[in-house]
MARMIDREN-136889 format. One line per 10 residues: their letters; for each residue x, y, z of N, C-alpha, C, O, CB. Coordinates in nm, 3 decimals. Each point is the difference from the previous one (the first is absolute). Glycine has a CB too. Layout:
A	X,Y,Z,X,Y,Z,X,Y,Z,X,Y,Z,X,Y,Z; ...
***
This chain:
MSKTKQLAVT	-2.240,-2.219,1.434,-0.067,-0.022,-0.126,-0.122,-0.089,0.029,0.012,-0.103,0.066,0.206,0.126,-0.201; -0.333,0.017,0.086,-0.123,-0.077,0.022,0.005,-0.132,-0.077,0.078,-0.015,-0.094,-0.207,0.229,0.128; 0.045,-0.308,0.008,-0.006,-0.131,-0.068,-0.038,0.018,-0.147,0.054,-0.070,-0.086,-0.117,-0.042,0.303; -0.028,0.203,-0.246,-0.041,0.024,-0.138,0.117,0.050,-0.082,0.022,-0.045,-0.113,-0.254,0.095,0.190; 0.307,0.044,-0.021,0.118,0.052,-0.071,0.106,-0.110,-0.015,0.066,-0.008,-0.104,-0.114,0.240,0.194; 0.064,-0.316,0.013,0.096,-0.110,-0.010,-0.037,-0.095,-0.113,0.087,-0.045,-0.076,-0.043,0.063,0.323; -0.172,-0.049,-0.259,-0.045,-0.089,-0.109,0.022,0.065,-0.136,0.043,-0.066,-0.095,-0.214,-0.034,0.249; 0.141,0.229,-0.163,0.019,0.070,-0.128,0.148,0.006,-0.038,0.035,-0.022,-0.116,-0.242,0.159,0.163; 0.291,-0.107,0.049,0.144,0.007,-0.027,0.054,-0.140,-0.034,0.087,-0.014,-0.086,-0.064,0.214,0.242; -0.074,-0.302,-0.089,0.040,-0.138,-0.030,-0.036,-0.036,-0.143,0.081,-0.057,-0.073,-0.112,-0.005,0.314
AMFAAFITVL	-0.090,0.095,-0.282,-0.044,-0.028,-0.138,0.085,0.078,-0.101,0.037,-0.053,-0.105,-0.270,0.012,0.189; 0.263,0.165,-0.051,0.084,0.082,-0.089,0.139,-0.063,-0.015,0.051,-0.012,-0.111,-0.177,0.220,0.182; 0.185,-0.248,0.041,0.132,-0.064,-0.007,-0.007,-0.131,-0.077,0.090,-0.029,-0.079,-0.029,0.136,0.297; -0.164,-0.187,-0.196,-0.014,-0.128,-0.073,-0.005,0.027,-0.151,0.063,-0.072,-0.078,-0.186,-0.031,0.274; 0.048,0.205,-0.235,-0.009,0.033,-0.143,0.134,0.047,-0.056,0.042,-0.044,-0.107,-0.283,0.106,0.140; 0.309,0.026,0.040,0.131,0.048,-0.045,0.102,-0.113,-0.005,0.080,-0.008,-0.093,-0.132,0.233,0.189; 0.049,-0.312,0.004,0.093,-0.113,0.002,-0.026,-0.090,-0.121,0.095,-0.047,-0.063,-0.084,0.056,0.316; -0.138,-0.034,-0.284,-0.032,-0.082,-0.117,0.058,0.061,-0.127,0.067,-0.068,-0.078,-0.278,-0.010,0.191; 0.186,0.204,-0.133,0.044,0.068,-0.122,0.153,0.008,-0.006,0.060,-0.028,-0.104,-0.273,0.161,0.102; 0.276,-0.094,0.113,0.145,0.017,-0.002,0.075,-0.133,0.005,0.119,-0.004,-0.031,-0.152,0.223,0.141
TGFFFKIPTP	-0.034,-0.326,-0.072,0.064,-0.131,-0.003,-0.008,-0.062,-0.138,0.099,-0.051,-0.052,-0.155,0.021,0.293; -0.062,0.035,-0.300,-0.019,-0.078,-0.121,-0.016,0.074,-0.131,0.007,-0.063,-0.106,-0.105,-0.091,0.255; 0.077,0.284,-0.145,-0.040,0.064,-0.125,0.073,0.127,-0.037,-0.004,0.041,-0.116,-0.212,-0.139,0.158; 0.281,0.162,0.051,0.058,0.130,-0.029,0.146,-0.010,-0.045,0.039,0.064,-0.098,-0.194,0.034,0.264; 0.233,-0.176,-0.097,0.143,-0.004,-0.024,0.048,-0.140,0.038,0.006,-0.034,0.119,0.022,0.285,-0.075; 0.005,-0.333,-0.144,0.044,-0.136,0.026,0.127,-0.028,-0.079,0.007,0.023,-0.121,-0.244,-0.097,0.165; 0.336,0.022,0.026,0.123,-0.044,-0.065,0.015,-0.149,0.030,0.020,-0.037,0.115,0.091,0.269,-0.096; -0.120,-0.318,-0.121,0.013,-0.144,0.024,0.138,-0.036,0.057,0.101,0.061,-0.035,-0.263,-0.102,-0.152; 0.163,-0.059,0.275,0.125,-0.050,0.056,0.023,-0.143,-0.047,-0.095,-0.068,-0.038,0.070,0.217,0.241; 0.150,-0.194,-0.202,0.032,-0.134,-0.050,-0.076,-0.113,0.070,-0.024,-0.104,-0.062,0.246,0.193,0.006
GGGYIHLGDS	-0.259,-0.072,0.181,-0.069,-0.106,0.073,-0.147,-0.014,-0.034,-0.068,-0.084,0.060,0.229,0.122,0.119; -0.212,0.040,-0.271,-0.140,-0.011,-0.040,-0.089,0.106,0.063,-0.115,0.014,-0.040,0.152,-0.254,0.012; 0.013,0.314,0.124,-0.077,0.107,0.062,0.027,0.132,-0.069,0.041,0.003,-0.116,-0.035,-0.124,0.334; -0.031,0.229,-0.147,0.025,0.131,-0.057,0.021,0.103,0.110,-0.049,-0.014,0.112,-0.088,-0.047,-0.311; 0.212,0.164,0.165,0.023,0.111,0.091,-0.114,0.100,-0.021,-0.037,0.030,-0.113,0.292,-0.063,0.108; -0.309,0.083,0.115,-0.115,0.091,-0.006,0.008,0.102,0.112,0.091,-0.005,0.084,-0.232,-0.176,-0.188; 0.048,0.272,0.106,-0.002,0.107,0.100,-0.096,-0.026,0.116,-0.005,0.079,0.095,0.063,0.077,-0.278; -0.133,-0.265,0.177,-0.105,-0.025,0.098,0.047,-0.016,0.143,-0.069,0.044,0.092,-0.051,-0.149,-0.274; 0.236,0.042,0.202,0.045,-0.022,0.138,0.025,0.131,0.074,-0.023,0.009,0.120,0.124,-0.224,-0.193; -0.055,0.316,0.002,0.023,0.129,0.066,-0.131,0.058,0.054,-0.001,0.068,0.102,0.198,-0.027,-0.253
LIYLASCVLP	-0.308,-0.068,0.082,-0.130,0.044,0.049,-0.046,-0.085,0.118,-0.070,0.049,0.089,0.011,0.030,-0.318; 0.099,-0.206,0.231,-0.029,-0.084,0.117,0.071,0.057,0.121,-0.057,0.006,0.109,0.029,-0.211,-0.256; 0.153,0.246,0.130,0.074,0.060,0.110,-0.069,0.128,0.047,-0.014,0.024,0.120,0.228,-0.121,-0.210; -0.258,0.178,-0.005,-0.068,0.125,0.033,-0.130,-0.027,0.075,-0.029,0.065,0.100,0.132,0.044,-0.302; -0.181,-0.205,0.154,-0.125,-0.037,0.068,0.028,-0.045,0.142,-0.078,0.028,0.092,-0.024,-0.094,-0.312; 0.212,-0.005,0.238,0.037,-0.049,0.133,0.036,0.112,0.096,-0.005,-0.017,0.122,0.084,-0.191,-0.229; -0.043,0.323,0.052,0.037,0.116,0.082,-0.118,0.088,0.037,0.014,0.090,0.083,0.206,-0.096,-0.192; -0.336,-0.017,0.048,-0.115,0.086,0.029,-0.123,-0.076,0.049,-0.088,0.060,0.062,0.175,0.095,-0.234; -0.094,-0.283,0.146,-0.119,-0.077,0.037,0.030,-0.094,0.116,0.113,-0.045,0.016,-0.194,0.059,-0.252; -0.020,-0.043,0.318,0.018,-0.105,0.101,0.036,-0.131,-0.071,-0.040,-0.022,-0.115,-0.125,0.136,0.273
LPFAMAAAAI	0.240,-0.199,-0.091,0.056,-0.120,-0.061,-0.102,-0.085,-0.077,0.029,-0.039,-0.113,0.135,0.040,0.295; -0.281,-0.032,-0.127,-0.093,-0.085,-0.078,-0.044,0.065,-0.131,-0.020,-0.069,-0.100,-0.058,-0.029,0.315; 0.062,0.229,-0.214,-0.042,0.072,-0.120,0.114,0.003,-0.103,-0.023,-0.019,-0.120,-0.135,0.159,0.259; 0.281,-0.115,-0.092,0.115,0.001,-0.090,0.018,-0.138,-0.062,0.027,-0.012,-0.120,0.083,0.193,0.257; -0.124,-0.286,-0.056,0.014,-0.137,-0.052,-0.109,-0.031,-0.102,0.026,-0.066,-0.100,0.078,-0.004,0.318; -0.224,0.118,-0.193,-0.110,-0.022,-0.096,0.029,0.072,-0.131,-0.019,-0.057,-0.108,-0.144,0.035,0.298; 0.209,0.146,-0.183,0.034,0.075,-0.122,0.109,-0.072,-0.078,-0.008,-0.011,-0.122,-0.056,0.226,0.234; 0.166,-0.264,-0.041,0.111,-0.070,-0.065,-0.049,-0.129,-0.066,0.031,-0.027,-0.116,0.129,0.125,0.283; -0.236,-0.177,-0.093,-0.046,-0.130,-0.050,-0.095,0.018,-0.118,0.015,-0.067,-0.103,0.011,-0.030,0.332; -0.122,0.186,-0.215,-0.099,0.020,-0.106,0.066,0.062,-0.124,-0.020,-0.048,-0.111,-0.160,0.076,0.284
GAGLADLLGG	0.259,0.077,-0.152,0.063,0.068,-0.113,0.096,-0.088,-0.077,-0.009,-0.009,-0.122,-0.015,0.219,0.247; 0.116,-0.275,-0.055,0.099,-0.084,-0.067,-0.066,-0.127,-0.056,0.036,-0.047,-0.108,0.143,0.137,0.261; -0.274,-0.145,-0.078,-0.070,-0.119,-0.049,-0.078,0.027,-0.127,0.002,-0.081,-0.093,-0.018,0.001,0.327; -0.051,0.193,-0.239,-0.073,0.039,-0.123,0.096,0.023,-0.116,-0.031,-0.035,-0.114,-0.148,0.138,0.256; 0.293,-0.044,-0.114,0.098,0.022,-0.107,0.043,-0.133,-0.061,0.011,-0.012,-0.122,0.069,0.222,0.236; -0.055,-0.309,-0.029,0.037,-0.132,-0.053,-0.115,-0.064,-0.076,0.020,-0.056,-0.108,0.139,0.028,0.298; -0.278,0.036,-0.134,-0.117,-0.061,-0.065,-0.026,0.064,-0.136,-0.019,-0.071,-0.099,-0.079,0.021,0.325; 0.096,0.180,-0.231,-0.029,0.071,-0.125,0.117,-0.001,-0.098,-0.018,0.019,-0.120,-0.137,0.126,0.248; 0.275,-0.168,-0.076,0.120,0.003,-0.084,0.040,-0.136,-0.055,0.103,-0.011,-0.066,-0.030,0.203,0.198; -0.152,-0.295,-0.106,0.030,-0.131,-0.056,0.087,-0.089,0.090,0.056,-0.099,-0.047,-0.076,0.204,-0.173
YAAYVLPTMI	0.030,-0.071,0.346,0.080,-0.079,0.094,-0.091,-0.062,0.107,0.030,0.007,0.119,0.169,0.143,-0.160; -0.309,-0.209,-0.001,-0.101,-0.052,0.092,0.059,-0.099,0.101,-0.044,-0.003,0.115,-0.127,0.034,-0.293; 0.267,-0.111,0.138,0.060,-0.097,0.091,0.070,0.067,0.118,0.023,-0.062,0.104,0.006,-0.094,-0.297; 0.006,0.283,0.176,0.073,0.071,0.104,-0.089,0.085,0.091,0.051,0.065,0.091,0.141,-0.062,-0.245; -0.321,-0.002,0.132,-0.087,0.088,0.078,0.012,-0.028,0.150,0.025,0.093,0.077,-0.183,-0.081,-0.270; 0.143,-0.135,0.236,0.007,-0.031,0.143,0.139,0.026,0.058,0.011,0.066,0.104,-0.189,-0.238,-0.138; 0.286,0.122,-0.030,0.132,0.034,0.056,0.025,0.151,0.005,0.057,0.051,0.097,0.027,-0.268,-0.185; -0.126,0.288,-0.014,0.018,0.145,-0.001,-0.077,0.066,0.113,0.053,0.088,0.067,-0.020,-0.095,-0.314; -0.156,-0.035,0.269,-0.080,0.059,0.107,0.067,-0.022,0.137,-0.004,0.088,0.086,-0.205,-0.126,-0.222; 0.270,-0.077,0.154,0.070,-0.029,0.126,0.128,0.081,0.011,0.022,0.069,0.100,-0.119,-0.300,-0.099
VKSLLCLPFT	0.182,0.224,-0.104,0.129,0.069,0.004,-0.019,0.151,0.014,0.065,0.064,0.083,0.036,-0.247,-0.223; -0.189,0.240,0.060,-0.018,0.145,0.003,-0.063,0.047,0.131,0.029,0.111,0.046,-0.052,-0.113,-0.294; -0.062,-0.080,0.308,-0.054,0.034,0.133,0.111,0.005,0.104,0.001,0.087,0.087,-0.220,-0.194,-0.149; 0.313,0.014,0.052,0.111,-0.005,0.095,0.089,0.123,-0.009,0.066,0.037,0.098,-0.073,-0.285,-0.112; 0.010,0.312,-0.103,0.082,0.121,-0.015,-0.045,0.112,0.092,0.078,0.090,0.032,-0.037,-0.155,-0.269; -0.164,0.061,0.280,-0.054,0.106,0.086,0.051,-0.010,0.144,0.005,0.101,0.070,-0.207,-0.096,-0.214; 0.238,-0.124,0.187,0.032,-0.023,0.141,0.114,0.083,0.057,-0.013,0.050,0.112,-0.068,-0.276,-0.151; 0.192,0.245,-0.031,0.111,0.073,0.064,-0.017,0.151,0.007,0.074,0.066,0.073,0.069,-0.248,-0.152; -0.238,0.239,0.007,-0.015,0.145,-0.004,-0.080,0.053,0.119,-0.074,-0.074,0.065,0.085,0.063,-0.314; 0.007,0.139,0.277,-0.079,0.065,0.104,-0.073,0.120,-0.057,0.050,0.069,-0.089,0.113,-0.146,0.265
RHHEKFLCMR	-0.281,0.099,-0.126,-0.075,0.120,-0.037,-0.001,0.098,0.117,-0.059,0.108,-0.009,-0.084,-0.242,-0.150; 0.207,0.096,0.268,-0.004,0.079,0.123,0.114,0.101,0.012,0.032,0.045,0.110,-0.144,-0.238,-0.003; 0.171,0.227,-0.217,0.105,0.102,-0.001,-0.051,0.116,-0.084,-0.076,-0.020,-0.094,0.263,-0.153,0.121; -0.146,0.294,0.007,-0.048,0.117,-0.074,0.046,0.003,-0.143,-0.067,0.057,-0.086,0.065,0.065,0.298; 0.115,-0.183,-0.239,0.056,0.002,-0.135,-0.004,-0.140,-0.061,0.002,-0.100,0.071,0.146,0.293,-0.007; -0.154,-0.196,-0.197,0.007,-0.127,-0.071,0.140,-0.059,0.011,0.017,-0.120,0.021,-0.197,0.197,-0.181; 0.281,0.011,0.145,0.138,-0.046,0.009,0.049,0.011,0.144,0.053,0.103,0.041,-0.011,-0.032,-0.279; -0.060,-0.177,0.311,0.054,-0.011,0.134,0.088,-0.125,0.003,-0.004,-0.080,-0.094,-0.198,0.199,0.200; 0.279,-0.136,-0.002,0.093,-0.112,0.006,-0.072,-0.135,-0.015,0.048,-0.088,-0.070,0.101,0.226,0.216; -0.264,-0.153,-0.081,-0.070,-0.128,-0.010,-0.041,-0.030,-0.144,0.012,-0.114,-0.045,-0.094,0.144,0.279
NVIAMAVCAV	0.035,0.071,-0.307,-0.044,-0.024,-0.138,0.118,-0.022,-0.094,-0.014,-0.069,-0.101,-0.187,0.209,0.146; 0.316,-0.082,-0.014,0.120,-0.029,-0.079,0.041,-0.146,0.021,0.032,-0.071,-0.096,0.043,0.313,0.113; -0.077,-0.286,0.107,0.031,-0.140,0.030,-0.106,-0.091,-0.062,0.033,-0.108,-0.048,0.080,0.176,0.263; -0.238,-0.025,-0.214,-0.109,-0.079,-0.058,0.024,-0.028,-0.148,-0.028,-0.110,-0.048,-0.130,0.211,0.213; 0.211,-0.003,-0.237,0.028,-0.023,-0.142,0.105,-0.110,-0.019,-0.010,-0.081,-0.092,-0.047,0.320,0.044; 0.156,-0.242,0.136,0.102,-0.107,-0.007,-0.064,-0.135,0.031,0.032,-0.100,-0.064,0.149,0.264,0.131; -0.269,-0.167,0.031,-0.069,-0.125,0.034,-0.086,-0.046,-0.118,-0.004,-0.119,-0.031,0.002,0.184,0.276; -0.065,0.028,-0.310,-0.084,-0.034,-0.116,0.082,-0.051,-0.117,-0.048,-0.080,-0.080,-0.115,0.252,0.154; 0.288,-0.125,-0.084,0.088,-0.049,-0.106,0.038,-0.146,0.022,0.054,-0.065,-0.089,0.035,0.298,0.059; -0.118,-0.285,0.150,0.019,-0.142,0.029,-0.133,-0.075,-0.010,-0.005,-0.112,-0.052,0.200,0.169,0.204
ITPVGYALAE	-0.302,0.004,-0.103,-0.131,-0.066,-0.001,-0.043,-0.039,-0.141,-0.044,-0.113,-0.022,-0.019,0.244,0.226; 0.076,-0.040,-0.299,-0.047,-0.028,-0.136,0.074,-0.116,-0.065,-0.066,-0.094,-0.046,0.007,0.334,0.025; 0.192,-0.239,0.014,0.066,-0.113,-0.067,-0.019,-0.133,0.074,-0.019,-0.104,-0.063,0.186,0.265,-0.025; -0.162,-0.157,0.220,-0.017,-0.124,0.077,-0.143,-0.052,-0.015,-0.022,-0.119,-0.020,0.199,0.193,0.184; -0.274,0.017,-0.154,-0.141,-0.040,-0.012,-0.031,-0.063,-0.135,-0.063,-0.105,-0.007,0.003,0.287,0.164; 0.105,-0.117,-0.263,-0.027,-0.055,-0.133,0.082,-0.126,-0.027,-0.047,-0.091,-0.069,-0.004,0.322,-0.011; 0.173,-0.238,0.133,0.080,-0.122,-0.017,-0.071,-0.119,0.065,-0.010,-0.107,-0.060,0.223,0.245,0.056; -0.263,-0.118,0.126,-0.073,-0.108,0.067,-0.127,-0.037,-0.077,-0.030,-0.118,-0.017,0.120,0.196,0.238; -0.162,0.022,-0.267,-0.123,-0.026,-0.076,0.030,-0.079,-0.127,-0.072,-0.096,-0.032,-0.029,0.306,0.123; 0.205,-0.171,-0.163,0.033,-0.069,-0.125,0.055,-0.140,0.024,-0.021,-0.091,-0.080,0.066,0.312,-0.025
MIMYQSVAAG	0.026,-0.240,0.216,0.045,-0.135,0.035,-0.119,-0.092,0.022,0.001,-0.116,-0.040,0.208,0.212,0.144; -0.312,-0.042,-0.039,-0.122,-0.079,0.025,-0.078,-0.019,-0.130,-0.042,-0.111,-0.032,0.031,0.199,0.269; -0.009,0.021,-0.311,-0.080,-0.006,-0.122,0.060,-0.094,-0.104,-0.072,-0.078,-0.062,-0.002,0.310,0.107; 0.205,-0.225,-0.062,0.066,-0.076,-0.106,0.074,-0.123,0.051,0.061,-0.074,-0.076,-0.039,0.286,-0.049; -0.029,-0.231,0.258,0.067,-0.114,0.065,0.146,-0.010,-0.044,0.050,-0.107,-0.034,-0.269,-0.014,0.047; 0.285,0.237,-0.011,0.138,0.007,-0.045,0.073,0.112,0.073,-0.043,0.116,-0.003,-0.024,-0.207,-0.223; 0.175,0.057,0.290,0.082,0.101,0.066,0.058,0.096,-0.103,0.005,0.121,0.022,0.051,-0.283,0.164; -0.012,0.109,-0.299,0.059,0.083,-0.106,-0.099,0.105,-0.049,0.037,0.115,-0.022,0.109,-0.308,-0.047; -0.272,0.153,0.052,-0.102,0.095,-0.046,-0.018,0.112,0.101,-0.020,0.115,-0.037,-0.096,-0.298,-0.087; 0.124,0.150,0.251,-0.014,0.101,0.104,0.117,0.096,0.004,-0.017,0.120,0.024,-0.115,-0.281,0.105
LEGIPGNIVQ	0.251,0.109,-0.153,0.120,0.084,0.007,0.017,0.089,-0.123,0.065,0.104,0.008,0.040,-0.280,0.130; -0.162,0.136,-0.249,0.017,0.073,-0.126,-0.048,0.145,0.006,0.061,0.088,-0.060,-0.087,-0.305,-0.056; -0.082,0.242,0.187,-0.057,0.135,0.003,0.061,0.092,0.103,-0.033,0.118,0.004,-0.172,-0.219,-0.082; 0.295,0.050,0.162,0.054,0.082,0.109,0.070,0.127,-0.050,-0.028,0.107,0.054,0.055,-0.315,0.078; 0.061,0.202,-0.232,0.066,0.125,-0.043,-0.100,0.108,-0.046,0.015,0.116,0.035,0.183,-0.254,-0.102; -0.297,0.099,-0.011,-0.099,0.097,-0.047,-0.080,0.059,0.115,-0.033,0.118,-0.002,0.020,-0.242,-0.212; -0.018,0.042,0.314,-0.076,0.049,0.115,0.084,0.091,0.088,-0.053,0.090,0.065,-0.084,-0.297,-0.071; 0.268,0.183,0.011,0.088,0.091,0.073,0.004,0.137,-0.070,-0.008,0.104,0.066,0.147,-0.300,0.016; -0.127,0.194,-0.213,-0.002,0.125,-0.077,-0.133,0.072,0.021,-0.002,0.122,0.016,0.159,-0.221,-0.189; -0.267,0.025,0.174,-0.132,0.057,0.025,-0.002,0.071,0.136,-0.050,0.111,0.012,-0.057,-0.293,-0.153
GIGSAVLFTV	0.162,0.116,0.243,0.002,0.059,0.134,0.082,0.127,0.006,-0.039,0.096,0.067,0.012,-0.322,0.026; 0.139,0.228,-0.163,0.085,0.120,-0.002,-0.072,0.115,-0.072,-0.001,0.113,0.048,0.209,-0.259,-0.045; -0.268,0.115,-0.117,-0.074,0.103,-0.074,-0.114,0.057,0.081,-0.022,0.122,0.000,0.083,-0.236,-0.211; -0.134,0.029,0.280,-0.111,0.047,0.083,0.049,0.087,0.114,-0.063,0.101,0.034,-0.064,-0.307,-0.092; 0.240,0.169,0.118,0.057,0.079,0.109,0.042,0.138,-0.049,-0.023,0.101,0.067,0.100,-0.312,0.044; -0.015,0.216,-0.228,0.044,0.128,-0.055,-0.121,0.090,-0.028,-0.001,0.117,0.037,0.204,-0.228,-0.138; -0.305,0.055,0.035,-0.117,0.080,-0.032,-0.073,0.046,0.126,-0.040,0.116,0.010,0.017,-0.241,-0.225; 0.007,0.035,0.312,-0.065,0.039,0.125,0.079,0.111,0.068,-0.059,0.095,0.053,-0.033,-0.328,-0.026; 0.224,0.223,-0.027,0.083,0.103,0.063,-0.023,0.136,-0.064,-0.010,0.101,0.070,0.182,-0.276,-0.015; -0.180,0.178,-0.187,-0.025,0.126,-0.071,-0.138,0.056,0.036,-0.014,0.117,0.035,0.164,-0.194,-0.224
IAFIFDKSGV	-0.251,-0.009,0.180,-0.137,0.044,0.033,-0.008,0.046,0.145,-0.056,0.105,0.030,-0.038,-0.265,-0.200; 0.152,0.081,0.261,-0.006,0.033,0.142,0.072,0.131,0.029,-0.048,0.080,0.081,0.038,-0.323,-0.028; 0.123,0.266,-0.116,0.073,0.124,0.019,-0.086,0.119,-0.042,-0.010,0.099,0.072,0.229,-0.220,-0.108; -0.279,0.110,-0.082,-0.085,0.109,-0.051,-0.120,0.021,0.093,-0.032,0.114,0.035,0.104,-0.166,-0.272; -0.137,-0.057,0.276,-0.115,0.011,0.089,0.040,0.057,0.137,-0.074,0.082,0.056,-0.033,-0.276,-0.175; 0.221,0.153,0.172,0.045,0.053,0.129,0.027,0.150,-0.009,-0.036,0.075,0.090,0.134,-0.298,-0.033; -0.035,0.266,-0.165,0.031,0.143,-0.018,-0.128,0.083,-0.014,-0.004,0.116,0.044,0.221,-0.179,-0.153; -0.320,0.004,0.048,-0.123,0.076,-0.022,-0.102,-0.019,0.112,-0.105,0.066,-0.002,0.146,-0.088,-0.242; -0.014,-0.064,0.340,-0.091,-0.021,0.112,-0.127,-0.076,-0.037,-0.102,0.014,0.068,0.192,0.193,0.026; -0.085,-0.287,-0.198,-0.119,-0.072,-0.049,-0.060,-0.090,0.108,-0.122,-0.006,0.014,0.218,0.013,-0.244
KHKVFH	-0.013,-0.076,0.304,-0.052,-0.097,0.097,-0.091,0.069,0.101,-0.107,-0.051,0.032,0.314,-0.089,-0.061; -0.163,0.253,0.079,-0.080,0.068,0.102,-0.121,0.070,-0.061,-0.107,0.002,0.061,0.313,0.030,0.074; -0.191,0.023,-0.254,-0.109,0.074,-0.064,-0.110,-0.092,-0.053,-0.118,0.034,0.008,0.282,0.142,-0.067; -0.127,-0.290,0.004,-0.096,-0.085,-0.071,-0.046,-0.119,0.085,-0.118,-0.035,-0.004,0.226,0.102,-0.210; -0.019,-0.126,0.288,-0.032,-0.127,0.064,-0.028,0.008,0.149,-0.007,-0.103,0.067,0.145,0.000,-0.239; -0.154,0.223,0.226,-0.034,0.011,0.142,-0.129,0.076,0.018,-0.044,0.019,0.113,0.285,-0.025,-0.055
***
């Protein structure tokens, strides 16, 4: 994929992540956050883009969703946490659903709650505040994994990765 195409795909993913995180489908959680579809697109971006580009799409898309959605205090923590979600995935497999990416989803189900718990402990100077959001973030991770699995299965069956991203 050329650098120009990588930039265009990165921008496209950032836009989709913004919309699917903050504006398309949101279910509030008791900890003050919300369940959304954006993380599944972060996983998808991580499977097709080189790591720095995937991290940029994740940080920009999720950060903009927080900024535009009224969660300005969370922009920096979100940009860090969502960038970290890209690390366990691989784009070097022919299929989206490979063993490494399945394991990556489990790792991400830990990164999100731990990352936000640490951020909230620092932001609010309270361990209790950090722990409060963990259940909602675990549910978020599970929902994102399920949606990514469905999308990845469909894309693998249709050969999208090879047809579009190579």
